[in-house]
C-alpha positions as CSV (number, residue, x, y, z in Angstrom):
1,X,10.9,92.8,105.2
2,X,10.6,92.2,108.9
3,X,9.0,89.1,110.3
4,X,6.3,90.3,112.9
5,X,4.4,88.1,115.3
6,X,0.9,88.5,114.2
7,X,-1.1,85.7,116.0
8,X,-0.9,82.2,117.5
9,X,-2.5,79.1,115.9
10,X,-5.0,79.2,118.8
11,X,-6.2,82.6,117.8
12,X,-6.8,81.3,114.2
13,X,-8.9,78.1,114.2
14,X,-9.4,76.6,110.6
15,X,-12.0,78.6,108.7
16,X,-11.5,81.7,110.6
17,X,-10.0,85.2,110.1
18,X,-8.3,87.7,112.3
19,X,-6.9,91.2,111.8
20,X,-3.8,92.8,113.3
21,X,-2.4,96.3,113.0
22,X,1.2,97.4,112.6
23,X,2.4,100.9,112.0
24,X,-1.2,102.2,111.4
25,X,-2.0,99.7,108.8
26,X,-4.4,96.8,109.1
27,X,-3.7,93.2,107.9
28,X,-6.0,90.3,107.5
29,X,-5.0,86.6,108.3
30,X,-7.2,83.9,107.1
31,X,-6.8,80.1,107.9
32,X,-7.8,77.9,105.1
33,X,-7.5,74.3,106.3
34,X,-3.9,74.0,107.6
35,X,-2.7,77.1,105.5
36,X,-2.6,80.5,106.8
37,X,-2.5,83.5,104.5
38,X,-2.1,87.3,105.1
39,X,-3.4,90.0,102.9
40,X,-4.0,93.8,102.9
41,X,-6.7,94.2,105.5
42,X,-8.9,97.0,103.8
43,X,-11.1,96.6,100.9
44,X,-10.3,99.2,98.3
45,X,-13.9,100.2,97.6
46,X,-15.0,101.7,100.9
47,X,-12.2,100.6,103.3
48,X,-14.2,97.7,105.0
49,X,-12.0,95.6,107.2
50,X,-11.8,92.3,105.4
51,X,-11.1,90.1,108.4
52,X,-14.6,91.0,109.6
53,X,-16.1,90.0,106.2
54,X,-17.9,86.8,105.3
55,X,-15.2,84.2,104.8
56,X,-16.1,80.9,103.1
57,X,-13.7,78.5,101.3
58,X,-10.9,80.7,100.2
59,X,-13.1,83.8,99.6
60,X,-13.7,86.8,101.9
61,X,-16.5,89.3,101.0
62,X,-16.2,92.9,102.2
63,X,-18.4,93.6,105.4
64,X,-19.4,97.0,104.4
65,X,-23.2,97.4,103.4
66,X,-23.5,97.5,99.5
67,X,-20.1,95.8,99.0
68,X,-21.3,92.3,98.5
69,X,-19.7,91.9,95.2
70,X,-16.3,93.1,96.4
71,X,-14.7,89.8,97.2
72,X,-11.2,88.4,97.3
73,X,-9.4,85.1,97.1
74,X,-7.3,85.0,100.3
75,X,-4.9,82.6,98.8
76,X,-4.0,84.8,95.7
77,X,-5.3,88.2,96.6
78,X,-7.3,88.4,93.4
79,X,-10.4,90.5,93.4
80,X,-13.7,89.5,91.9
81,X,-14.2,93.0,90.3
82,X,-10.9,93.5,88.4
83,X,-7.2,92.5,88.5
84,X,-6.1,96.0,89.4
85,X,-7.8,95.8,92.8
86,X,-5.8,92.8,93.9
87,X,-5.0,92.7,97.7
88,X,-1.3,92.3,98.4
89,X,-0.2,89.0,100.0
90,X,2.5,88.8,102.6
91,X,4.6,85.8,103.3
92,X,3.6,83.7,106.4
93,X,5.7,81.4,108.4
94,X,4.9,79.3,111.5
95,X,7.2,78.7,114.4
96,X,5.6,76.1,116.8
97,X,2.3,77.8,117.4
98,X,3.3,81.4,116.5
99,X,2.2,82.9,113.3
100,X,4.8,85.4,111.8
101,X,4.1,87.7,108.8
102,X,6.8,89.5,106.7
103,X,6.0,93.1,106.6
104,X,7.6,96.0,104.7
105,X,10.0,98.0,106.8
106,X,8.7,101.5,107.7
């Protein structure tokens, strides 16, 4: 795993989401209170970009039309429609105001 700078705390106020790209893949950051999580950034149903979805509490719902039942707990990656569709979580660490995510090496 390689620690990658993904955002700053100013980029991610409480209750917000943000996506970032590395090596052709999209990842989604979410700030739940004082915690920041990172999951795979695409919905497995139709590839909607999760950081652009509706985010409330710790749940994000896919932004694609017709995908309203496709939601994920951003703290666990668990899907509302079946455990095989879970989004992968990535470790996050803070260094002052910088948000780093541990990503697989390519």
